[in-house]
Structures are given as C-alpha cells and as structure tokens.
ZADO-1210 file (C-alpha; in nm, 4 decimals, padded with zeros to 6 digits):
<atoms>
<atom x="11.2751" y="20.1979" z="12.4642" code="MET" pos="1"/>
<atom x="11.2442" y="20.2342" z="12.0897" code="LYS" pos="2"/>
<atom x="11.4292" y="20.5323" z="11.9409" code="ASN" pos="3"/>
<atom x="11.2134" y="20.8336" z="11.8632" code="LYS" pos="4"/>
<atom x="11.2518" y="21.1658" z="11.6866" code="ILE" pos="5"/>
<atom x="11.2623" y="21.4019" z="11.9839" code="ILE" pos="6"/>
<atom x="11.1822" y="21.7643" z="11.9003" code="THR" pos="7"/>
<atom x="11.2514" y="22.0881" z="12.0819" code="ILE" pos="8"/>
<atom x="10.8786" y="22.1020" z="12.1614" code="SER" pos="9"/>
<atom x="10.9028" y="21.7615" z="12.3298" code="ASP" pos="10"/>
<atom x="11.1913" y="21.8838" z="12.5447" code="VAL" pos="11"/>
<atom x="11.0178" y="22.2095" z="12.6374" code="ARG" pos="12"/>
<atom x="10.7087" y="22.0220" z="12.7552" code="SER" pos="13"/>
<atom x="10.8996" y="21.7569" z="12.9537" code="ASN" pos="14"/>
<atom x="10.7949" y="21.7923" z="13.3216" code="PRO" pos="15"/>
<atom x="11.1419" y="21.7041" z="13.4510" code="LYS" pos="16"/>
<atom x="11.3045" y="21.9657" z="13.2286" code="VAL" pos="17"/>
<atom x="11.0593" y="22.2321" z="13.3411" code="ILE" pos="18"/>
<atom x="11.1239" y="22.1602" z="13.7087" code="LYS" pos="19"/>
<atom x="11.5010" y="22.1387" z="13.6644" code="LEU" pos="20"/>
<atom x="11.5100" y="22.4785" z="13.4923" code="ILE" pos="21"/>
<atom x="11.3057" y="22.6316" z="13.7734" code="GLU" pos="22"/>
<atom x="11.5280" y="22.4672" z="14.0330" code="GLY" pos="23"/>
<atom x="11.8485" y="22.5760" z="13.8606" code="ALA" pos="24"/>
<atom x="11.7426" y="22.9393" z="13.8633" code="ASN" pos="25"/>
<atom x="11.6412" y="22.9233" z="14.2286" code="GLU" pos="26"/>
<atom x="11.9825" y="22.7840" z="14.3234" code="VAL" pos="27"/>
<atom x="12.1569" y="23.0630" z="14.1321" code="LEU" pos="28"/>
<atom x="11.9243" y="23.3282" z="14.2712" code="ARG" pos="29"/>
<atom x="12.0133" y="23.2138" z="14.6242" code="ALA" pos="30"/>
<atom x="12.3837" y="23.2322" z="14.5325" code="MET" pos="31"/>
<atom x="12.3453" y="23.5863" z="14.3960" code="GLY" pos="32"/>
<atom x="12.3796" y="23.5043" z="14.0251" code="TYR" pos="33"/>
<atom x="12.1918" y="23.6572" z="13.7346" code="THR" pos="34"/>
<atom x="11.8793" y="23.5044" z="13.5811" code="GLU" pos="35"/>
<atom x="11.9094" y="23.1562" z="13.4265" code="HIS" pos="36"/>
<atom x="11.5391" y="23.0801" z="13.3925" code="SER" pos="37"/>
<atom x="11.3100" y="23.0220" z="13.0939" code="GLN" pos="38"/>
<atom x="11.3948" y="23.3636" z="12.9547" code="ARG" pos="39"/>
<atom x="11.7672" y="23.2902" z="12.9282" code="HIS" pos="40"/>
<atom x="11.7413" y="22.9382" z="12.7922" code="ILE" pos="41"/>
<atom x="11.4804" y="23.0337" z="12.5318" code="LYS" pos="42"/>
<atom x="11.7066" y="23.3136" z="12.4080" code="ILE" pos="43"/>
<atom x="12.0106" y="23.0840" z="12.4024" code="VAL" pos="44"/>
<atom x="11.8166" y="22.8134" z="12.2206" code="SER" pos="45"/>
<atom x="11.6918" y="23.0672" z="11.9650" code="SER" pos="46"/>
<atom x="12.0360" y="23.2204" z="11.8996" code="ILE" pos="47"/>
<atom x="12.1901" y="22.8738" z="11.8698" code="THR" pos="48"/>
<atom x="11.9313" y="22.8001" z="11.6015" code="LYS" pos="49"/>
<atom x="12.0148" y="23.1297" z="11.4269" code="TYR" pos="50"/>
<atom x="12.3887" y="23.0535" z="11.4166" code="VAL" pos="51"/>
<atom x="12.3431" y="22.6985" z="11.2903" code="LEU" pos="52"/>
<atom x="12.0942" y="22.8040" z="11.0231" code="GLU" pos="53"/>
<atom x="12.3470" y="23.0579" z="10.8972" code="ASN" pos="54"/>
<atom x="12.6069" y="22.7821" z="10.8806" code="LEU" pos="55"/>
<atom x="12.3770" y="22.5848" z="10.6519" code="GLY" pos="56"/>
<atom x="12.3745" y="22.2631" z="10.8544" code="VAL" pos="57"/>
<atom x="12.0868" y="22.0162" z="10.8293" code="SER" pos="58"/>
<atom x="11.7481" y="22.0918" z="10.9841" code="GLU" pos="59"/>
<atom x="11.7966" y="21.8096" z="11.2311" code="ARG" pos="60"/>
<atom x="12.1335" y="21.9431" z="11.3457" code="GLU" pos="61"/>
<atom x="11.9713" y="22.2819" z="11.3950" code="VAL" pos="62"/>
<atom x="11.7079" y="22.1207" z="11.6162" code="GLU" pos="63"/>
<atom x="11.9687" y="21.9311" z="11.8167" code="LEU" pos="64"/>
<atom x="12.1413" y="22.2650" z="11.8729" code="GLY" pos="65"/>
<atom x="11.8156" y="22.4148" z="11.9968" code="GLN" pos="66"/>
<atom x="11.7764" y="22.1263" z="12.2405" code="ILE" pos="67"/>
<atom x="12.1337" y="22.1731" z="12.3656" code="ALA" pos="68"/>
<atom x="12.0644" y="22.5426" z="12.4164" code="GLY" pos="69"/>
<atom x="11.7484" y="22.4683" z="12.6085" code="TYR" pos="70"/>
<atom x="11.9144" y="22.2154" z="12.8404" code="LEU" pos="71"/>
<atom x="12.2570" y="22.3737" z="12.8785" code="HIS" pos="72"/>
<atom x="12.2090" y="22.5106" z="13.2317" code="ASP" pos="73"/>
<atom x="12.0087" y="22.2353" z="13.4053" code="ILE" pos="74"/>
<atom x="12.3239" y="22.1312" z="13.5942" code="GLY" pos="75"/>
<atom x="12.2906" y="22.4495" z="13.7992" code="ASN" pos="76"/>
<atom x="12.0074" y="22.2758" z="13.9855" code="SER" pos="77"/>
<atom x="12.2850" y="22.0796" z="14.1592" code="VAL" pos="78"/>
<atom x="12.5576" y="22.3435" z="14.1919" code="ASN" pos="79"/>
<atom x="12.7191" y="22.6181" z="13.9879" code="ARG" pos="80"/>
<atom x="13.0560" y="22.4430" z="14.0083" code="VAL" pos="81"/>
<atom x="13.0953" y="22.1861" z="13.7284" code="HIS" pos="82"/>
<atom x="12.7410" y="22.2536" z="13.6079" code="HIS" pos="83"/>
<atom x="12.8321" y="22.1821" z="13.2422" code="PRO" pos="84"/>
<atom x="12.9459" y="21.8266" z="13.3221" code="SER" pos="85"/>
<atom x="12.6599" y="21.7681" z="13.5623" code="THR" pos="86"/>
<atom x="12.4148" y="21.9107" z="13.3108" code="GLY" pos="87"/>
<atom x="12.5501" y="21.6894" z="13.0337" code="GLY" pos="88"/>
<atom x="12.4989" y="21.3793" z="13.2474" code="ALA" pos="89"/>
<atom x="12.1477" y="21.4892" z="13.3401" code="MET" pos="90"/>
<atom x="12.0610" y="21.5636" z="12.9767" code="ALA" pos="91"/>
<atom x="12.1867" y="21.2170" z="12.8785" code="PHE" pos="92"/>
<atom x="11.9496" y="21.0576" z="13.1285" code="GLN" pos="93"/>
<atom x="11.6504" y="21.2673" z="13.0277" code="ILE" pos="94"/>
<atom x="11.6971" y="21.2297" z="12.6533" code="LEU" pos="95"/>
<atom x="11.7587" y="20.8552" z="12.6889" code="THR" pos="96"/>
<atom x="11.4343" y="20.8223" z="12.8838" code="GLU" pos="97"/>
<atom x="11.2567" y="21.0160" z="12.6091" code="MET" pos="98"/>
<atom x="11.3858" y="20.7718" z="12.3476" code="GLY" pos="99"/>
<atom x="11.6398" y="20.9824" z="12.1605" code="MET" pos="100"/>
<atom x="11.9045" y="20.7728" z="11.9798" code="PRO" pos="101"/>
<atom x="12.2535" y="20.7835" z="12.1297" code="ILE" pos="102"/>
<atom x="12.4097" y="20.9266" z="11.8123" code="GLU" pos="103"/>
<atom x="12.1921" y="21.2366" z="11.8557" code="GLU" pos="104"/>
<atom x="12.2470" y="21.2617" z="12.2306" code="ILE" pos="105"/>
<atom x="12.6263" y="21.2668" z="12.1994" code="ILE" pos="106"/>
<atom x="12.6609" y="21.6069" z="12.0214" code="PRO" pos="107"/>
<atom x="12.4075" y="21.7586" z="12.2611" code="ILE" pos="108"/>
<atom x="12.5868" y="21.6536" z="12.5781" code="ILE" pos="109"/>
<atom x="12.9225" y="21.7428" z="12.4224" code="GLY" pos="110"/>
<atom x="12.7961" y="22.0964" z="12.3635" code="ALA" pos="111"/>
<atom x="12.6477" y="22.1244" z="12.7131" code="ILE" pos="112"/>
<atom x="12.9651" y="21.9924" z="12.8749" code="GLY" pos="113"/>
<atom x="13.1833" y="22.2463" z="12.6935" code="ASN" pos="114"/>
<atom x="12.9811" y="22.5683" z="12.7111" code="HIS" pos="115"/>
<atom x="13.1563" y="22.7247" z="13.0109" code="GLU" pos="116"/>
<atom x="13.4798" y="22.9194" z="12.9593" code="GLN" pos="117"/>
<atom x="13.6513" y="22.7761" z="13.2685" code="THR" pos="118"/>
<atom x="13.6361" y="22.4145" z="13.1519" code="VAL" pos="119"/>
<atom x="13.5155" y="22.4029" z="12.7923" code="GLY" pos="120"/>
<atom x="13.6208" y="22.4412" z="12.4321" code="GLU" pos="121"/>
<atom x="13.4212" y="22.4501" z="12.1072" code="PRO" pos="122"/>
<atom x="13.4164" y="22.0882" z="11.9908" code="VAL" pos="123"/>
<atom x="13.1522" y="22.0950" z="11.7159" code="SER" pos="124"/>
<atom x="12.9319" y="22.3350" z="11.5210" code="ALA" pos="125"/>
<atom x="12.6561" y="22.2843" z="11.7794" code="ILE" pos="126"/>
<atom x="12.9029" y="22.3493" z="12.0612" code="SER" pos="127"/>
<atom x="13.0374" y="22.6683" z="11.8994" code="ALA" pos="128"/>
<atom x="12.6865" y="22.7962" z="11.8297" code="ALA" pos="129"/>
<atom x="12.5801" y="22.7302" z="12.1896" code="LEU" pos="130"/>
<atom x="12.8830" y="22.9130" z="12.3295" code="ILE" pos="131"/>
<atom x="12.8200" y="23.2182" z="12.1090" code="LEU" pos="132"/>
<atom x="12.4527" y="23.2190" z="12.2061" code="ALA" pos="133"/>
<atom x="12.5117" y="23.1795" z="12.5793" code="ASP" pos="134"/>
<atom x="12.7847" y="23.4427" z="12.6081" code="LYS" pos="135"/>
<atom x="12.5926" y="23.7013" z="12.4045" code="SER" pos="136"/>
<atom x="12.2991" y="23.7160" z="12.6479" code="ASP" pos="137"/>
<atom x="12.3989" y="24.0208" z="12.8501" code="VAL" pos="138"/>
<atom x="12.0976" y="24.2317" z="12.9476" code="HIS" pos="139"/>
<atom x="11.9590" y="24.4368" z="13.2346" code="TYR" pos="140"/>
<atom x="11.6570" y="24.2064" z="13.2686" code="SER" pos="141"/>
<atom x="11.8838" y="23.9268" z="13.3924" code="ARG" pos="142"/>
<atom x="11.9568" y="24.1007" z="13.7238" code="VAL" pos="143"/>
<atom x="11.7655" y="23.9231" z="14.0018" code="GLN" pos="144"/>
<atom x="11.8879" y="24.1328" z="14.2926" code="ASN" pos="145"/>
<atom x="11.6029" y="24.3784" z="14.3710" code="PRO" pos="146"/>
<atom x="11.8218" y="24.6124" z="14.5793" code="ILE" pos="147"/>
<atom x="12.0398" y="24.8294" z="14.3560" code="MET" pos="148"/>
<atom x="12.2485" y="24.9523" z="14.6480" code="GLU" pos="149"/>
<atom x="12.3763" y="24.5977" z="14.6993" code="THR" pos="150"/>
<atom x="12.4639" y="24.5272" z="14.3338" code="PHE" pos="151"/>
<atom x="12.7991" y="24.3592" z="14.2787" code="ASP" pos="152"/>
<atom x="12.9993" y="24.4179" z="13.9602" code="VAL" pos="153"/>
<atom x="12.8157" y="24.1400" z="13.7724" code="HIS" pos="154"/>
<atom x="12.4794" y="24.2940" z="13.8614" code="ASP" pos="155"/>
<atom x="12.5955" y="24.6400" z="13.7568" code="ARG" pos="156"/>
<atom x="12.7407" y="24.5299" z="13.4250" code="VAL" pos="157"/>
<atom x="12.4339" y="24.3288" z="13.3312" code="ASN" pos="158"/>
<atom x="12.2062" y="24.6099" z="13.4481" code="TYR" pos="159"/>
<atom x="12.4042" y="24.8554" z="13.2363" code="ALA" pos="160"/>
<atom x="12.3581" y="24.6447" z="12.9217" code="ALA" pos="161"/>
<atom x="12.0603" y="24.8049" z="12.7515" code="GLN" pos="162"/>
<atom x="12.0851" y="24.6062" z="12.4290" code="LYS" pos="163"/>
<atom x="12.2782" y="24.3041" z="12.3057" code="SER" pos="164"/>
<atom x="12.2570" y="24.1385" z="11.9664" code="ARG" pos="165"/>
<atom x="12.4562" y="23.8730" z="11.7812" code="LEU" pos="166"/>
<atom x="12.4847" y="23.9228" z="11.4054" code="ILE" pos="167"/>
<atom x="12.6377" y="23.6818" z="11.1532" code="MET" pos="168"/>
<atom x="12.7537" y="23.8056" z="10.8136" code="ASP" pos="169"/>
<atom x="12.7988" y="23.5100" z="10.5806" code="ASN" pos="170"/>
<atom x="12.9564" y="23.7219" z="10.3092" code="THR" pos="171"/>
<atom x="13.2272" y="23.8661" z="10.5320" code="ARG" pos="172"/>
<atom x="13.2390" y="23.5534" z="10.7499" code="LYS" pos="173"/>
<atom x="13.2021" y="23.7522" z="11.0691" code="THR" pos="174"/>
<atom x="13.0164" y="23.7081" z="11.3960" code="VAL" pos="175"/>
<atom x="12.9543" y="24.0422" z="11.5637" code="GLU" pos="176"/>
<atom x="12.8274" y="24.0967" z="11.9165" code="LEU" pos="177"/>
<atom x="12.6714" y="24.4410" z="11.9513" code="GLN" pos="178"/>
<atom x="12.6266" y="24.5757" z="12.3040" code="ILE" pos="179"/>
<atom x="12.5029" y="24.9095" z="12.4306" code="GLU" pos="180"/>
<atom x="12.6255" y="24.9940" z="12.7820" code="ILE" pos="181"/>
<atom x="12.4710" y="25.2655" z="12.9980" code="ASP" pos="182"/>
<atom x="12.7794" y="25.4058" z="13.1712" code="SER" pos="183"/>
<atom x="12.5596" y="25.5404" z="13.4510" code="THR" pos="184"/>
<atom x="12.5670" y="25.1936" z="13.6027" code="TYR" pos="185"/>
<atom x="12.8928" y="25.0416" z="13.4768" code="ALA" pos="186"/>
<atom x="13.1850" y="25.1307" z="13.2550" code="SER" pos="187"/>
<atom x="13.2950" y="24.9534" z="12.9410" code="VAL" pos="188"/>
<atom x="13.6160" y="24.8679" z="13.1258" code="MET" pos="189"/>
<atom x="13.4169" y="24.6882" z="13.3953" code="GLU" pos="190"/>
<atom x="13.2454" y="24.4868" z="13.1226" code="TYR" pos="191"/>
<atom x="13.5843" y="24.3640" z="13.0061" code="PHE" pos="192"/>
<atom x="13.6995" y="24.2944" z="13.3609" code="GLU" pos="193"/>
<atom x="13.4329" y="24.0291" z="13.4113" code="ILE" pos="194"/>
<atom x="13.3590" y="23.9162" z="13.0542" code="PHE" pos="195"/>
<atom x="13.7014" y="23.9018" z="12.8888" code="MET" pos="196"/>
<atom x="13.7262" y="23.5234" z="12.9228" code="SER" pos="197"/>
<atom x="13.3802" y="23.4893" z="12.7681" code="ARG" pos="198"/>
<atom x="13.4766" y="23.7047" z="12.4717" code="MET" pos="199"/>
<atom x="13.7911" y="23.4968" z="12.4184" code="ILE" pos="200"/>
<atom x="13.5723" y="23.1862" z="12.4138" code="MET" pos="201"/>
<atom x="13.3436" y="23.3541" z="12.1597" code="CYS" pos="202"/>
<atom x="13.6449" y="23.4256" z="11.9406" code="ARG" pos="203"/>
<atom x="13.7551" y="23.0615" z="11.9628" code="LYS" pos="204"/>
<atom x="13.4039" y="22.9479" z="11.8757" code="SER" pos="205"/>
<atom x="13.3783" y="23.1801" z="11.5766" code="ALA" pos="206"/>
<atom x="13.7191" y="23.0613" z="11.4547" code="ASN" pos="207"/>
<atom x="13.6091" y="22.7004" z="11.4943" code="PHE" pos="208"/>
<atom x="13.3255" y="22.7515" z="11.2445" code="ILE" pos="209"/>
<atom x="13.5444" y="22.9575" z="11.0081" code="GLY" pos="210"/>
<atom x="13.4295" y="23.3043" z="11.1119" code="TYR" pos="211"/>
<atom x="13.5944" y="23.6072" z="11.2709" code="LYS" pos="212"/>
<atom x="13.4542" y="23.7409" z="11.5982" code="PHE" pos="213"/>
<atom x="13.4249" y="24.1112" z="11.6742" code="SER" pos="214"/>
<atom x="13.2676" y="24.3153" z="11.9514" code="LEU" pos="215"/>
<atom x="13.0854" y="24.6414" z="11.8814" code="TYR" pos="216"/>
<atom x="13.0348" y="24.8166" z="12.2130" code="ILE" pos="217"/>
<atom x="12.9085" y="25.1728" z="12.2525" code="ASN" pos="218"/>
<atom x="13.0010" y="25.2634" z="11.8956" code="GLY" pos="219"/>
<atom x="13.3512" y="25.1155" z="11.8994" code="THR" pos="220"/>
<atom x="13.4705" y="24.7995" z="11.7217" code="TYR" pos="221"/>
<atom x="13.7042" y="24.5649" z="11.9033" code="LEU" pos="222"/>
<atom x="13.8463" y="24.2665" z="11.7145" code="GLU" pos="223"/>
</atoms>
C-alpha cells in the first residue's frame, strides 16, 4: 500500500480502532478497573497535543502524539498485563494497513509501548508527553463501579478527585499537576499510596523534556 498522511481524524473514524477501544474498556470494566473508554483516550490525546505544542515541535509530530494518545490503551482489549506491548503491536498493524509510513509508526508504537510505569520509560518527546497526559487523568467520572459500598482504594481515590489539570509553564520550565481531592472519600495519603509510581514516572518524563515536575494537591506543593 502506498504511504499516506494519516491524521488523527482518520484514526478516530477507523472501525477497528472504535471497536478495540470499546472492547478494551469492557475488559477492564469486568476486571474492576476505572474507565478507559472514549472519554479517557480523548483527554489523553488532547493533553499530549497540549504538551507537545508547548515544546514547540513540528505540527506533524504533534499529530503523531495525538494518535499515540488515542491508541495507547487498545492493548487492554487483550489483557491488562503487558497491554503497552500488545497495544504497540496492534497499533503497528492498524497504522500499516492504513498506509502510514514506517518512520512515523515507530515513534507512535515506542510511546505506546512505554507509557506504563511498571515496564516503560520516556524515550522521546511524544513518549514523555503521552506519559504526562495519561497519568494526569484522575477524576471521579472514571469510576465504573456503580456500588459505592464496594469501592476499592482505586475507586475511592478516583472518586475523590474532583478536579485535575496539567499546566506547563515555558518560562519557568515546569509541568504542574493540580489535583483537588475530596477527603470525604479518600485521603491525600491514599492518593500517594496508589499513584506514587505514576508521579515518579511523570517526574522522569518532565525531566526528559527539560522541565521540572511538581504536584499541587489540595493547596500544597510537592516537588
């Protein structure tokens, strides 16, 4: 197939991508995980774009980052374990079928394959932006368990997160994650118990692109 300029709109409208995203969220819902549907991937894709635009990379690199953000969790349709590697392989197949040149596919699958804190590291600007975007999406709307009495700690912490926002300051060279936690449902300490490894990965990602990461949670800065 002749190489084509594949856009984020092309990826969003791809029938296989749509079904894989739906399937991935159903697998995670059955396993008791938080939402990983269209809502999450659209937010991650948008924040990835925001980070890359602030870095001043080319428009095409920004779009490749958006595509990586949109496809980053499709591997969950197979299993949560190793979903970054599985997702990278699946994205390679889909984007190849769509006609994207290999030199554009490589940074996308590299970012997808390295977005999880248990197995990944920031390996490029796109990868770092995707990690920051993915780990900053903490919000009560992500809880899929309808029975509050059966919430586990992940449900409670996400449910307690009333607001979350990632802010880049190009003058100070900082990336700041602002979170507002309702302590009625979970404590700030519980947030750190389950998200510490994610925050460490955010710090590594910010450092990779030459920025300093800080967390602003319930009125307190943590750096």
